[in-house]
Phi, psi and omega in degrees: 000134181293132177250125180254115177278116186285358177298121182269131177248121179277175180295353177298333177293324177243121187288074181232021183289338176213150184237129182294136175246117187298340182257322188249013180085236182247130177268113181292138181226155180290149178283141176263147176249139181245137176247126180283121180247136179240152174050063182271128180293140181304322182291347178267358182256125182242159179300162180294136173302140186304323182298335183248009184281097182241001178265149177212126171235153180301129179288156177077203181090180181286147176300145180291134177265349177209150181296143175300144181304136178233094180287339174230155181298145174297151184254131181235149173264128182274123175251190181291319182240337189232166172247131183254130182294130175247306180222133180107025183301318181301323179287316183293323184303325179302314182289324179294317180296328181268359183056043178254157174294138173284119187303320182197162176190158176257121181260135176236151178257151180304130181220126180076198181283166178296325178296316179295321180296315179295322179296320175300313183295319179298314180295321180297312180295320180300315187279332185256322188245330184082165181243140162273173187298321181293320179294324175301316180296317179299312183297318179298313182299315182289323180293316180292330179293332180268349184284126182277318181265164186287328180290139182215142175261015180301317179303315179293321181297324185254007181058045177249133177307132185276073175227148182301319181297314182291320178299319180296322180294319178293325177295322176293325180300327179294343185256356183290167182291162176297333179296317180289318178300320179295322177300321179293313183293331179277355180079014179286324174222155175265163177299331181288330173292319177298323177301323177293325181294336182297346178287342175282167172294150186303322182288356178257349187304311185298315181300316181292317181296315180297322180293306183292331177292340180274350183270122180280067178231169182286168183299320181300314180290326176299316179298322178294321178300316179301312181296320179295319178299317180297313182296319181295313182295322181282319181293315185266003180053050178248151175284155179295326178297321180297320180286316183291332181260015178301150184303318182295316180297314180298319180297317180295312184293333180266001180285172183260015178284167180297152182304314179300325178293322177300315180300315181293321181290322176296317178302313182295322179295314179295324177299320181294328177287319184283321183233069185301319182292316179294322180298314179295323178297313180298318181300315179293321181299310184287336173294314177295323179297319179293319180295329182292332181077007184297331184276005172292328183237353183209168179242126179262117178274117186264137179296143181298124179055014176059029180293322175243126183278072182216131186238161175230137180242130180222147175209157181250156178201157182236001179206165180296320180297319179293320177301312182297320181297317182289323178296317179297320180295316180294327178295320177291320181298329183300338181263004182291144180300319183296326178293315179298317180294323181299312183281344173285350180291350179302321181293327178291323181296328183281345183286000000 
């Protein structure tokens, strides 16, 4: 039997009584009251109303064997007969799946307009639970849908850069498939990589996201892969499936080399397709560098894409004799034919 603790908790417990507005200072809002509810029957708990649904977890997967951590009580909206989940769905779902009583929750009653209520919930979740990228997109979309005037403090509220372009990207993020959302939550791709994917046609988003999410490379290189794929498909008038299923890509991914090596080789292959002249230039440069033997005792730091013709040479040593030996070796290497040819390549790069 549900036990309702009549002790009223005001919003003073949770600092959401006012929300900063970057243009107009502080927008005063009504205080919310919370009622502590214990031992709530599963049949009395209903899904979150769509207007307030700002939480997102990957759908499907294995049943939970233990409740998700709840550092703060889950938040419920109190109705006439039922309690509606607002915040803490992951924690509540464990009890619902097991048909167990929910040990406790904080119930709030509708107060003020729907916009004010949603604004309270966003601030509450932000300060107590935090947002993942998909939830930010959900909250932004729902908040702007309720906003009557064009000016909005949603970017400041959700820590989103206040630019038309960035807001549009987050609104699109709310519409992507569950497959892409799951990739973001699993850390396979970042939301910023997905933003790059938006330059493709909508029906291509999933294929590109699944591909780059499978590559064990950093976010910067993933973003470059997305841009290279877009440029290759548009320049060569190829389908994205044709490029991703190319014999070379399939061969690399099905090889027995380590996963990081697969990622680097796929990156290099796509780079060779997108920038064939630069790729051949780099290939010849590093071939000469290897022939010079300079990296037997030192490391030559090469400028990225050779945009600036400036290099750094470094080597380590632990004694004076080792230092002297390496300096003498580098001095001999300086006269090698391959070194001279290597640095003469600057004129080829400028052509």
